[in-house]
ROVOVEX-697272 format. One line per 3 residues: number of its first residue (from 1); for each residue x, y, z of N, C-alpha, C. Coordinates in Angstrom, 3 decimals, decimal comma, m for minus. Last residue first. Layout:
<recs>
NUM = X/Y/Z/X/Y/Z/X/Y/Z; ...
</recs>
This chain:
<recs>
200 = 36,615/10,910/m5,849/36,573/10,765/m7,217/37,194/9,844/m7,873; 34,654/9,824/m3,168/35,930/10,173/m3,740/35,715/10,012/m4,902; 31,911/11,705/m1,757/32,326/10,504/m2,412/33,628/10,864/m2,960
197 = 31,841/13,633/1,114/31,809/13,759/m0,213/32,580/12,134/m0,781; 31,765/13,772/4,052/30,963/12,891/3,355/30,886/13,295/2,012; 32,762/17,282/4,460/32,545/16,001/4,796/31,520/15,321/3,974
194 = 33,045/19,881/2,929/33,996/18,908/3,109/33,830/17,567/3,497; 31,029/21,151/0,456/31,270/20,729/1,690/32,349/19,884/2,042; 29,026/22,920/m1,675/30,218/22,485/m1,287/30,293/22,076/0,108
191 = 25,778/21,516/m2,445/26,566/22,644/m1,825/27,950/22,178/m1,577; 24,510/19,284/m3,083/25,106/19,954/m4,395/26,152/21,125/m3,601; 23,068/18,521/m0,949/24,027/17,904/m1,341/25,169/18,373/m2,490
188 = 22,095/21,184/1,241/21,915/20,610/m0,091/23,142/19,786/m0,743; 22,476/22,367/3,695/22,594/21,125/3,741/22,377/20,273/2,358; 20,089/25,017/2,943/21,414/24,734/3,625/21,213/23,062/3,731
185 = 19,048/25,403/m0,592/18,615/25,290/0,839/20,136/24,814/1,655; 19,680/28,033/m2,666/20,149/26,813/m2,311/19,694/26,528/m0,815; 16,923/30,418/m3,348/18,313/30,176/m2,715/18,617/28,725/m2,232
182 = 14,794/31,995/m4,910/15,244/30,831/m4,544/16,467/30,914/m4,181; 13,634/35,354/m3,854/14,214/34,505/m4,928/14,753/33,205/m4,322; 10,629/36,554/m2,877/11,885/36,097/m2,185/12,495/34,970/m3,206
179 = 9,042/38,841/m4,805/9,073/37,528/m4,195/10,498/37,048/m3,687; 7,566/41,657/m5,105/8,588/41,271/m4,997/8,546/39,850/m4,087; 5,274/42,845/m7,545/5,075/42,124/m5,968/6,299/41,399/m5,928
176 = 4,553/45,840/m8,834/5,653/44,659/m8,801/5,532/43,994/m7,379; 1,184/47,063/m8,657/2,626/47,027/m8,705/3,396/45,874/m8,639; m1,857/48,287/m8,231/m1,374/47,319/m9,242/0,344/47,793/m9,103
173 = m3,917/48,884/m5,397/m2,534/49,412/m6,300/m2,205/48,078/m7,053; m6,288/50,459/m3,650/m5,978/49,323/m4,477/m4,938/49,602/m5,156; m7,465/51,355/m0,138/m6,716/51,475/m1,403/m6,281/50,343/m2,098
170 = m9,465/50,567/1,502/m8,840/51,884/1,530/m8,295/52,239/0,408; m12,137/48,620/2,552/m11,150/48,647/1,489/m10,681/50,221/1,335; m13,026/47,362/5,642/m13,351/48,506/4,589/m11,887/48,571/3,901
167 = m14,696/44,658/6,922/m13,522/45,216/6,559/m13,747/46,199/5,515; m16,005/42,742/9,638/m16,112/43,551/8,521/m15,011/44,351/8,220; m16,079/39,175/10,089/m15,375/40,493/10,525/m15,824/41,316/9,340
164 = m16,208/36,155/11,998/m16,734/36,980/10,614/m16,340/38,490/11,154; m14,985/32,995/12,789/m15,143/34,472/12,719/m15,608/35,186/11,632; m14,648/30,432/12,365/m14,521/30,828/13,894/m14,940/32,315/13,839
161 = m13,179/30,483/9,461/m13,429/29,690/10,156/m13,389/30,323/12,030; m14,326/33,536/7,896/m13,191/32,550/8,095/m13,607/31,846/9,404; m15,511/35,976/5,862/m16,047/34,737/6,592/m14,849/33,740/6,869
158 = m15,757/39,366/5,946/m14,744/38,254/5,696/m15,273/37,002/6,821; m17,361/41,633/3,858/m17,363/40,617/4,976/m16,495/39,595/4,800; m16,709/44,957/2,779/m16,618/43,395/2,590/m16,868/42,573/3,872
155 = m17,218/48,155/1,615/m17,203/47,461/2,929/m17,495/45,803/2,394; m15,279/50,422/m0,630/m16,453/49,219/m0,249/m16,061/48,797/1,226; m13,377/52,184/m0,690/m14,753/52,841/m0,112/m15,524/51,658/0,079
152 = m11,880/50,752/m3,423/m11,781/51,619/m2,333/m13,226/52,204/m1,932; m13,514/47,629/m4,500/m12,937/48,765/m4,454/m12,750/49,820/m3,453; m13,804/44,267/m5,090/m14,340/45,314/m4,282/m13,365/46,466/m4,806
149 = m12,943/41,853/m6,336/m13,909/42,503/m6,978/m14,546/43,872/m6,204; m12,125/40,205/m3,004/m12,250/40,144/m4,790/m13,465/40,987/m5,207; m12,102/40,018/m0,367/m11,853/41,265/m0,821/m12,263/41,474/m2,620
146 = m12,827/37,366/0,059/m13,574/38,363/0,459/m13,507/39,854/m0,298; m10,488/35,945/m0,985/m12,046/35,975/m1,760/m12,979/36,994/m1,166; m8,747/37,095/0,592/m8,441/37,494/m0,726/m9,959/37,154/m1,429
143 = m9,546/35,427/2,962/m9,329/36,854/2,999/m9,416/37,428/1,524; m9,532/32,609/2,375/m10,740/33,433/2,726/m10,912/35,014/2,540; m7,507/32,228/m0,748/m7,730/32,449/0,715/m9,078/33,012/1,104
140 = m6,770/32,299/m3,284/m7,909/31,342/m2,837/m8,188/31,567/m1,352; m5,014/33,897/m3,728/m5,977/34,355/m4,114/m7,107/33,425/m3,611; m2,644/34,122/m0,631/m2,922/33,241/m1,784/m4,477/33,813/m2,257
137 = m0,659/36,911/0,257/m1,691/35,806/0,822/m2,185/35,121/m0,886; 1,987/38,418/1,713/1,425/37,706/0,443/0,635/36,595/0,693; 3,255/39,385/4,051/1,808/39,768/3,598/1,531/39,363/2,267
134 = 5,738/38,556/4,424/5,698/39,748/3,454/4,246/40,037/3,215; 5,216/36,487/6,004/6,042/37,480/6,493/6,034/38,724/5,467; 3,652/34,761/4,394/2,983/35,445/5,223/3,967/36,692/5,940
131 = 3,476/34,145/1,368/4,668/34,129/2,219/4,364/35,295/3,387; 2,601/32,105/m1,685/2,198/32,754/m0,490/3,291/32,880/0,655; 3,106/31,282/m4,169/3,945/32,280/m3,760/3,738/32,813/m2,388
128 = 1,457/29,216/m4,964/2,892/28,940/m4,658/3,711/30,110/m4,239; m0,808/30,469/m5,196/m0,848/29,578/m4,330/0,798/29,228/m4,013; m0,307/34,018/m6,058/m0,678/32,524/m6,389/m0,396/31,599/m5,109
125 = m1,706/36,773/m4,426/m0,587/36,286/m5,350/m1,130/34,638/m5,281; m2,229/40,137/m3,339/m2,727/38,718/m3,725/m2,121/37,927/m4,901; m0,897/41,853/m0,156/m0,658/41,483/m1,833/m1,444/40,240/m1,885
122 = m2,044/43,898/2,337/m1,844/42,438/1,549/m1,643/42,437/0,075; m1,948/45,848/5,055/m1,530/45,705/3,453/m1,325/44,601/3,391; m4,075/47,245/7,344/m3,204/46,253/6,978/m3,068/46,458/5,605
119 = m5,319/49,102/10,029/m4,983/48,978/8,895/m3,985/47,847/8,447; m8,043/49,401/12,492/m6,438/48,935/12,455/m6,307/48,542/11,068; m10,241/49,868/13,306/m9,484/50,783/12,652/m8,173/50,465/12,290
116 = m11,999/47,881/14,060/m11,471/48,597/15,156/m10,361/49,654/14,467; m12,998/46,496/11,626/m13,725/47,467/12,391/m13,349/48,162/13,417; m9,838/47,082/9,573/m11,109/46,203/10,309/m11,957/47,294/10,999
113 = m8,826/48,390/6,373/m9,217/48,483/7,712/m10,236/47,508/8,386; m6,529/48,007/3,678/m7,804/47,777/4,212/m7,835/48,071/5,747; m4,914/47,899/0,654/m4,835/48,230/2,020/m6,249/48,700/2,639
110 = m3,446/45,534/m1,513/m4,607/45,975/m0,911/m4,443/46,636/0,546; m2,485/44,970/m4,791/m1,857/45,067/m3,466/m2,839/46,100/m2,538; m3,441/42,435/m6,973/m3,602/43,754/m6,349/m2,806/43,580/m4,710
107 = m3,367/39,665/m8,128/m2,011/40,742/m8,097/m2,165/42,134/m7,707; m6,659/39,558/m9,014/m5,259/38,556/m8,743/m4,180/39,765/m9,062; m8,460/42,490/m7,951/m8,262/40,920/m8,881/m6,875/40,411/m8,505
104 = m10,328/44,956/m6,982/m9,307/43,986/m6,289/m9,503/42,723/m7,401; m10,358/48,063/m9,041/m10,672/46,829/m8,009/m10,055/45,995/m7,989; m9,093/49,615/m10,872/m9,348/50,216/m9,446/m9,809/49,235/m8,488
101 = m8,498/48,289/m13,207/m7,610/49,290/m12,505/m7,716/49,644/m11,219; m10,713/46,923/m13,769/m9,470/46,088/m13,584/m8,446/46,988/m13,025; m12,587/49,080/m14,428/m12,752/48,291/m12,990/m11,469/47,383/m12,839
98 = m10,505/50,643/m16,493/m11,785/50,523/m16,261/m11,588/49,856/m14,499; m7,116/49,058/m17,406/m8,346/50,103/m17,602/m9,654/49,643/m16,724; m3,747/48,428/m16,797/m5,159/47,974/m16,742/m6,066/49,162/m16,867
95 = m0,534/46,993/m17,873/m1,342/48,322/m17,913/m2,904/47,551/m17,876; 1,268/44,835/m15,259/0,540/45,201/m16,861/m0,296/46,359/m16,644; 2,089/44,667/m13,068/2,363/45,654/m13,397/1,984/46,013/m14,866
92 = 1,256/41,609/m12,260/0,746/43,007/m11,623/0,801/44,374/m12,284; 0,673/39,493/m14,661/1,655/40,636/m14,418/0,832/41,561/m13,535; 0,109/36,322/m14,570/m0,576/37,366/m14,391/0,423/38,631/m13,990
89 = 0,378/33,069/m16,123/1,351/34,256/m15,686/0,188/35,481/m15,686; m0,407/30,198/m15,432/m1,085/31,224/m15,903/m0,471/32,635/m15,455; 0,965/26,814/m15,247/1,056/28,373/m14,807/0,073/29,395/m15,868
86 = 1,155/24,175/m15,723/m0,235/24,613/m15,660/m0,341/26,382/m15,323; 3,951/23,849/m15,800/3,207/23,466/m17,008/1,714/24,301/m16,845; 4,431/24,468/m13,199/4,989/25,363/m14,238/4,220/25,260/m15,275
83 = 3,281/22,273/m11,814/2,758/23,541/m11,541/3,176/24,586/m12,589; 4,562/20,137/m12,778/2,930/20,219/m12,980/2,527/21,829/m12,961; 6,975/20,607/m12,294/6,796/20,464/m13,594/5,374/20,770/m13,560
80 = 6,767/20,359/m9,405/7,174/21,598/m9,964/6,915/21,697/m11,517; 6,230/17,791/m9,158/5,474/18,577/m8,560/5,311/19,969/m9,330; 8,301/16,518/m10,127/7,222/16,369/m10,914/6,466/17,368/m10,386
77 = 10,395/17,385/m8,141/10,602/17,966/m9,495/9,250/17,578/m10,297; 9,288/16,267/m5,837/9,311/17,604/m5,952/9,226/18,029/m7,471; 9,914/13,362/m6,605/8,467/13,806/m6,367/8,353/15,358/m6,427
74 = 12,626/13,560/m6,828/11,903/13,183/m8,069/10,414/13,750/m7,730; 13,257/14,260/m3,916/13,910/15,133/m5,204/12,686/14,899/m6,248; 12,309/11,810/m2,713/11,759/13,140/m2,365/12,162/13,993/m3,541
71 = 14,006/9,879/m3,865/12,537/9,751/m4,166/11,989/11,176/m3,905; 16,384/10,747/m3,003/16,137/10,810/m4,637/14,801/10,871/m4,842; 16,369/10,325/m0,422/16,359/11,355/m0,751/16,075/11,614/m2,364
68 = 16,130/7,762/m0,361/15,080/8,135/0,250/15,253/9,624/m0,343; 18,761/6,993/m1,384/17,820/6,553/m2,179/16,522/7,418/m1,755; 20,500/8,079/0,736/20,382/8,740/m0,457/19,174/8,256/m1,535
65 = 19,882/6,493/2,835/19,345/7,819/2,992/19,395/8,455/1,711; 20,924/4,128/1,917/19,419/4,163/1,941/18,885/5,558/2,144; 23,790/4,906/1,505/22,860/4,258/0,474/21,208/4,476/0,664
62 = 24,243/5,607/4,337/24,341/6,693/2,995/23,671/6,138/1,779; 23,889/3,356/5,615/23,136/4,349/5,775/23,108/5,518/4,677; 23,630/0,220/5,073/24,362/1,041/4,274/23,653/2,344/4,704
59 = 22,409/m2,359/5,435/22,602/m1,552/6,311/23,715/m0,348/6,149; 21,906/m3,092/2,612/20,531/m3,050/3,519/21,221/m2,183/5,142; 24,053/m3,313/1,019/23,362/m2,112/0,884/22,081/m1,990/2,130
56 = 27,173/m4,316/1,347/25,735/m4,436/2,023/24,892/m3,249/1,850; 29,404/m2,052/m0,524/28,961/m3,414/0,106/27,441/m3,532/0,170; 30,442/0,120/m1,599/30,706/0,059/m0,378/30,162/m1,324/0,360
53 = 28,610/1,151/m3,836/29,915/0,302/m4,081/30,674/m0,050/m2,790; 26,650/2,530/m2,936/26,110/1,151/m3,343/27,716/0,524/m3,677; 27,947/4,985/m2,479/27,432/4,214/m1,161/27,052/2,838/m1,706
50 = 28,269/5,905/m5,077/29,570/5,674/m3,982/29,216/4,762/m3,176; 25,557/6,034/m5,671/26,569/5,201/m6,594/27,618/4,981/m5,612; 24,823/8,033/m3,926/24,243/6,676/m4,046/25,098/5,801/m4,618
47 = 26,322/10,278/m4,813/26,587/9,696/m3,371/25,961/8,317/m3,202; 25,282/10,602/m7,151/26,912/10,458/m7,393/26,844/9,961/m5,842; 22,771/11,085/m6,561/22,912/10,154/m7,495/24,694/9,826/m7,165
44 = 23,114/13,871/m5,556/22,674/12,792/m4,754/22,926/11,539/m5,383; 24,121/15,162/m7,805/24,799/15,006/m6,503/24,468/13,903/m5,774; 21,729/15,151/m9,763/22,958/14,381/m9,929/24,138/14,384/m8,616
41 = 19,818/16,443/m7,778/19,999/15,224/m8,164/21,015/14,554/m8,786; 21,056/19,133/m7,664/21,007/18,321/m6,442/20,761/16,837/m6,750; 21,485/19,936/m10,440/22,669/20,110/m9,481/22,399/19,103/m8,253
38 = 19,589/19,902/m12,343/20,687/19,909/m12,861/21,918/19,691/m11,711; 17,083/19,653/m10,727/17,332/18,654/m11,981/18,609/18,515/m12,311; 17,199/21,308/m8,717/16,981/20,161/m8,245/17,498/19,182/m9,361
35 = 17,539/24,043/m10,068/18,692/23,488/m9,186/18,616/21,988/m8,996; 15,278/23,810/m11,896/16,492/24,071/m12,665/17,621/23,261/m11,494; 13,359/24,090/m9,882/13,451/23,038/m10,435/14,600/22,920/m11,089
32 = 14,013/26,795/m8,896/14,120/25,414/m7,875/14,091/24,432/m8,628; 13,409/28,451/m10,921/14,950/28,359/m10,505/15,152/26,928/m9,400; 10,699/27,952/m11,407/11,867/27,393/m12,701/13,327/27,362/m11,911
29 = 9,862/29,174/m9,053/9,641/27,776/m9,081/10,513/26,956/m10,323; 10,748/31,878/m9,525/11,113/30,966/m8,568/10,998/29,728/m8,476; 9,228/32,364/m12,054/10,772/32,256/m11,901/11,303/31,461/m10,753
26 = 6,854/32,511/m10,638/7,227/31,640/m11,800/8,580/31,360/m11,891; 7,125/34,821/m9,030/6,714/33,639/m8,537/7,079/32,395/m9,397; 7,426/36,751/m11,098/8,800/36,546/m10,197/8,295/35,295/m9,588
23 = 4,878/36,981/m12,629/6,327/36,494/m13,228/7,316/36,231/m12,067; 2,520/35,102/m10,315/3,059/36,583/m11,007/4,358/36,038/m11,519; 0,055/32,818/m11,231/1,003/33,030/m10,531/1,817/34,535/m11,372
20 = m2,682/30,536/m11,342/m2,312/31,894/m11,523/m0,984/32,189/m10,663; m3,325/27,632/m12,331/m2,311/28,155/m11,426/m2,020/29,332/m11,606; m6,761/26,594/m12,625/m5,487/27,276/m13,153/m4,779/27,516/m12,246
17 = m7,499/23,921/m10,563/m8,145/24,984/m11,345/m6,607/25,658/m12,037; m7,189/21,768/m9,191/m8,025/21,542/m10,170/m8,586/22,894/m10,898; m5,125/22,591/m7,481/m4,887/21,371/m8,431/m5,700/21,427/m9,601
14 = m6,471/24,082/m5,680/m5,328/24,959/m6,733/m5,074/23,823/m7,841; m7,505/22,315/m3,842/m8,413/23,123/m5,008/m7,544/23,733/m5,925; m5,383/21,325/m2,827/m6,235/20,384/m3,469/m6,992/21,251/m4,352
11 = m4,065/23,681/m1,613/m3,391/23,033/m2,616/m4,385/21,865/m3,354; m6,360/24,119/0,249/m6,148/25,057/m0,484/m5,272/24,367/m1,891; m6,335/21,731/2,003/m7,505/22,107/1,144/m7,447/23,099/m0,181
8 = m3,076/20,310/1,668/m3,829/21,186/2,371/m5,051/21,425/1,148; m2,229/17,086/1,810/m2,217/18,419/1,291/m3,016/19,168/1,852; 0,122/14,192/2,780/m0,899/15,226/2,931/m1,150/16,792/2,074
5 = 0,502/11,567/0,672/1,402/12,714/1,567/0,026/13,720/1,664; 0,182/7,996/1,008/m0,259/9,182/0,507/0,532/10,314/1,194; 1,838/5,070/0,803/1,503/5,867/1,691/1,437/7,360/0,941
2 = 0,534/2,074/m0,972/1,414/3,324/m1,212/0,879/4,581/m0,028; 0,825/m1,142/0,031/0,082/0,039/0,083/0,996/1,245/m0,083
</recs>
């Protein structure tokens, strides 16, 4: 029996619809895909080959870990390939006219206030670009759904699990939404290191 991996309801729903994404978000996915395919996977494959040459594989930690890591990498590469292939690029900086320029749609940066007067700014991005530290929220999140199609001066109702809140839209802008660029993860096999490198 194959063990499934858990997926959030948001990711499940995203799999059934178009993958709206900003240009910077798509570039991040492509950079990670390229790193895994051209650097990390070959480096792990080299470690597995070296470990396999050391004898009994059943008790060889390097070999067992390497095989498991290869499966993880291949799963991630398949996932990224699907997300990149399904990508529908929406550039927040593209010229807009009419309602599309003044109301909230994908790619908008929105300033709103809650009933207590507390203001907050969020940018509406793709599922693969969510970054709560930068206030980048998914277009499928309850907050984004509540804000969608409204404009400055409008009042919307946010219905989230366990809460209902009234929000007032103060400002809507369309500008570049900076996405954190892909960086090589710490501990990557492809990263230079002195320990546990197979002999050449």
